[in-house]
N, C-alpha and C positions, 0 to 999 in steps of 0.2 A: 502493500501499500503505499501511495505518495501522498502529501498533504500539502497543498500550497499554504504558505503561511503571511503573503505579502504580494499583491501585485501593484505595478507603479506602471499607470497608462501610458505611452511614450510612442507616438506615432510618426514615423520615417522610413515611409516608403513601405515593404512587407513587415518592419520592424512595428509589434503593436504594443510592447513593455516587456517589460522585467519582472521576474518570476523567483521565488524564493521557494525554496522545497525541505518538507523533511520527511525523509525516511523511517519511521520507527524500528524497523527491523534491524538496523544498521545503525540506528542511533547518527545518522549524519544529517547536517544541514548542507544544504549547496545553496549557495548565494548567487544573486543578481543572472539569475537565465534569459537568454532572449526568447521571447516571443513572436513568432512570427506565422502569419497570414498571405497567401494568395490567392484566389480566387476558391476553391475547395479545400486547397491544402492546407493545413497549420501545421509547425511544426517546433521542437527545444532545440537551441543552443548552449551547448552547457557554457559556464565562463570562462573567458579566453585573452590571451593578449594577445595585440597586435605589432607586427614585425615587416622589415620590408626583407622581402630575397634578392636572391643575385640579379636576378631582370631589374629589381625597383620596383615590385607591385605588391601591393599592401595585401600581406597575409594575416591569416589568425590562428593561434595555436590554444587548444583546450588546456584548460589548467589540469584537468582530472578528463579518464574515456574509460569506455567499459571495452574492455579487452572482449568479451564477449556479443558478438552481435543481436544476439536473440533476449540476452539481460535488458541491451541499451533499447531496444525495441518497447521490452515490454513496459519498462520508467520511463520513453516518450506518450506511450499510450495512458500509462496512469496518469504523468505526470499535465497530460493537456485536459483530463478527466477532471482532475484536481483545480488548474485554472478556473474551468466552468463553473466549479463546486464553489469555490472561492469566491466568482462574482455574483455568482447568484445571494449567496449569502449576505453579500455586503450590499446586494440591490444595484449592481454593476449589468447586471441583464434585463432587457423587460421581460414578464411573464408572457412566457409562452416559448420564448426560445431558448432551445436545448442547445446551441455550442455558443462559444465566443466569436463574432464574426462581425469584425466591423464595416 
């Protein structure tokens, strides 16, 4: 289970805000995950640092990552639902909306 403990709206292109999560089973908090939306697709990015590669391109490297891709998928699915629950509980979604869509 993943719990969203805070969400700060910040709209900039696909970026819709930043979420903090708590995973009770692991006893871990993950702060400032970006929450993005494009058309019907919604995704979570873990906190990362920005760097410039050898070609001069801006890139991002996550501070933490899941080695098992299935675990990452489960986390993302639960995190997206946790954001929806948080926003519903905090009246950020209007009645009848099932998902966080901007």
